[in-house]
KOLSELUM-525959 format. One line per 10 residues: their letters; for each residue z negated, x negated, y negated of N, C-alpha, C. Coordinates in steps of 0.2 Angstrom, whole numbers, plus 5000, padded with zeros to 4 digits. Layout:
REM KOLSELUM-525959
a) Z/X/Y/Z/X/Y/Z/X/Y  ...
END
This chain:
REM KOLSELUM-525959
mrgsvnrppt) 4980/4917/4818/4975/4915/4823/4970/4910/4821  4964/4911/4824/4959/4906/4822/4959/4900/4827  4957/4894/4825/4957/4889/4829/4950/4885/4829  4949/4881/4833/4943/4877/4834/4944/4870/4837  4940/4866/4836/4941/4859/4838/4940/4859/4846  4936/4864/4848/4934/4864/4855/4938/4868/4860  4941/4873/4857/4945/4878/4861/4951/4880/4858  4956/4882/4862/4962/4884/4859/4962/4891/4855  4967/4892/4850/4966/4898/4846/4966/4904/4850  4962/4909/4847/4962/4916/4851/4967/4920/4848
pdvddepqke) 4972/4923/4852/4977/4927/4849/4975/4933/4846  4978/4936/4841/4976/4942/4838/4978/4948/4843  4975/4953/4843/4977/4959/4848/4984/4961/4846  4985/4961/4840/4992/4964/4838/4998/4960/4840  4996/4953/4842/5002/4949/4843/5005/4950/4850  5000/4953/4855/5003/4954/4862/5007/4960/4862  5013/4960/4865/5017/4966/4865/5014/4970/4871  5014/4977/4871/5012/4981/4876/5017/4981/4882  5014/4980/4888/5018/4980/4894/5020/4987/4896  5027/4988/4896/5029/4994/4899/5028/4995/4906
ptlqeiinik) 5026/5000/4908/5025/5001/4916/5032/5002/4919  5032/4999/4925/5038/4999/4929/5039/5006/4932  5045/5007/4934/5047/5014/4937/5042/5015/4943  5041/5010/4947/5037/5011/4953/5030/5013/4951  5027/5010/4945/5020/5011/4943/5020/5018/4940  5026/5021/4937/5026/5027/4934/5026/5032/4940  5030/5031/4945/5030/5035/4951/5023/5036/4954  5020/5030/4955/5014/5030/4958/5009/5034/4955  5009/5033/4948/5004/5037/4944/5005/5045/4945  5012/5047/4944/5013/5054/4945/5011/5056/4952
liesgekekl) 5012/5052/4957/5010/5055/4964/5003/5056/4964  4999/5051/4961/4992/5052/4961/4989/5058/4957  4992/5058/4951/4990/5064/4947/4991/5071/4950  4997/5071/4953/4999/5078/4956/4995/5079/4963  4992/5074/4966/4989/5075/4972/4994/5074/4978  5000/5073/4977/5005/5072/4982/5004/5066/4986  5001/5061/4983/5000/5054/4987/4995/5056/4992  4990/5059/4991/4985/5061/4996/4988/5065/5002  4993/5070/5000/4996/5074/5005/5001/5069/5009  5004/5065/5006/5009/5060/5010/5005/5056/5014
mdllrerlie) 4999/5053/5012/4995/5049/5016/4992/5053/5023  4990/5059/5022/4988/5063/5027/4994/5065/5032  5000/5066/5029/5006/5067/5034/5007/5061/5038  5007/5055/5034/5008/5049/5038/5003/5047/5043  4997/5049/5042/4992/5048/5047/4993/5052/5053  4995/5059/5052/4996/5063/5057/5002/5061/5061  5007/5059/5058/5014/5057/5062/5012/5051/5066  5009/5046/5063/5007/5040/5067/5003/5041/5073  4998/5046/5072/4994/5048/5078/4998/5051/5083  5003/5056/5081/5007/5060/5086/5012/5056/5090
cgwrdemktl) 5014/5050/5087/5019/5046/5090/5016/5041/5094  5009/5040/5094/5006/5035/5098/5005/5028/5095  5008/5028/5088/5007/5021/5085/5000/5019/5084  4996/5024/5082/4989/5022/5081/4986/5019/5087  4987/5022/5093/4984/5020/5099/4987/5013/5101  4993/5012/5100/4996/5005/5101/4993/5000/5097  4992/5001/5090/4988/4996/5086/4981/4995/5088  4978/5000/5091/4971/4999/5093/4971/4995/5099  4976/4996/5104/4977/4992/5110/4978/4984/5108  4982/4983/5103/4984/4976/5100/4978/4973/5098
crsyarkkgr) 4974/4977/5094/4968/4974/5091/4963/4972/5096  4962/4977/5101/4957/4975/5107/4959/4969/5111  4966/4969/5112/4968/4963/5116/4967/4956/5112  4969/4957/5106/4968/4951/5102/4960/4949/5101  4956/4954/5101/4949/4952/5101/4946/4949/5107  4949/4952/5113/4947/4949/5119/4950/4942/5120  4956/4941/5118/4959/4934/5118/4955/4929/5114  4953/4930/5108/4949/4926/5104/4942/4926/5105  4939/4931/5108/4932/4931/5109/4929/4936/5104  4926/4941/5106/4923/4946/5101/4920/4944/5095
nnvtvddlih) 4916/4938/5096/4912/4936/5090/4916/4931/5086  4922/4929/5088/4926/4925/5084/4931/4928/5080  4931/4935/5080/4937/4938/5076/4934/4942/5070  4937/4941/5065/4935/4945/5059/4940/4950/5057  4938/4955/5053/4943/4960/5051/4949/4957/5048  4948/4952/5044/4954/4949/5040/4959/4946/5045  4956/4943/5051/4960/4940/5056/4964/4945/5059  4961/4951/5061/4965/4957/5063/4971/4959/5059  4969/4960/5052/4974/4962/5048/4980/4957/5047  4978/4951/5047/4983/4946/5046/4988/4946/5052
vitpkgrasv) 4985/4947/5058/4989/4947/5064/4993/4953/5066  4990/4959/5065/4992/4965/5067/4997/4968/5061  4996/4967/5055/5000/4970/5050/5007/4969/5051  5010/4964/5052/5017/4963/5053/5020/4967/5059  5016/4967/5064/5018/4971/5070/5018/4978/5069  5013/4980/5065/5012/4987/5064/5017/4990/5059  5019/4986/5054/5024/4988/5049/5031/4989/5053  5032/4984/5057/5039/4984/5061/5039/4989/5066  5034/4992/5068/5034/4997/5074/5033/5004/5072  5033/5005/5065/5033/5012/5063/5039/5015/5064
pdsvkaellq) 5039/5021/5068/5046/5024/5070/5050/5026/5064  5057/5025/5064/5061/5027/5059/5061/5034/5057  5060/5038/5062/5059/5046/5060/5053/5047/5055  5048/5043/5056/5042/5044/5051/5044/5042/5045  5047/5036/5044/5049/5033/5038/5054/5038/5034  5059/5040/5038/5064/5045/5035/5060/5051/5032  5056/5054/5036/5052/5060/5034/5048/5059/5027  5045/5053/5027/5041/5052/5021/5046/5050/5015  5051/5047/5016/5056/5046/5011/5059/5052/5008  5060/5057/5013/5063/5063/5011/5058/5067/5007
rirafltsaa) 5052/5067/5009/5046/5070/5005/5046/5067/4998  5046/5061/4997/5045/5057/4991/5051/5059/4986  5057/5059/4989/5063/5061/4985/5063/5068/4983  5060/5073/4987/5059/5080/4985/5054/5080/4979  5049/5076/4980/5044/5076/4974/5047/5074/4968  5051/5068/4968/5054/5065/4962/5059/5070/4959  5062/5074/4963/5067/5079/4961/5063/5084/4957  5058/5087/4960/5054/5092/4957/5050/5090/4951  5048/5084/4951/5045/5081/4945/5050/5079/4939  5056/5079/4941/5061/5077/4936/5060/5070/4933
l) 5059/5065/4938/5059/5058/4935/5065/5055/4935
END
């Protein structure tokens, strides 16, 4: 390594070990490469609309904006307030269907 009076030594490229991707990262890459992630996202959107979840979230956003004043609400505010409620209110049947589809993909991909 080289050093200097004014800055710390610069590490050589060979000194840093390559970080191994986690299982979650590998699965995510496989889902993206195969196009399955986009299919799962479409399925999720469809199921959430069918069960009324999307309308429920829209109503929550509107009521929050009315309460705070339309000009005093940012998208970040809405995300911060609505996200926990949204995640908690996703129906178990939708979660189970997505999980089953992911498991089927992993079995077929032999991961």
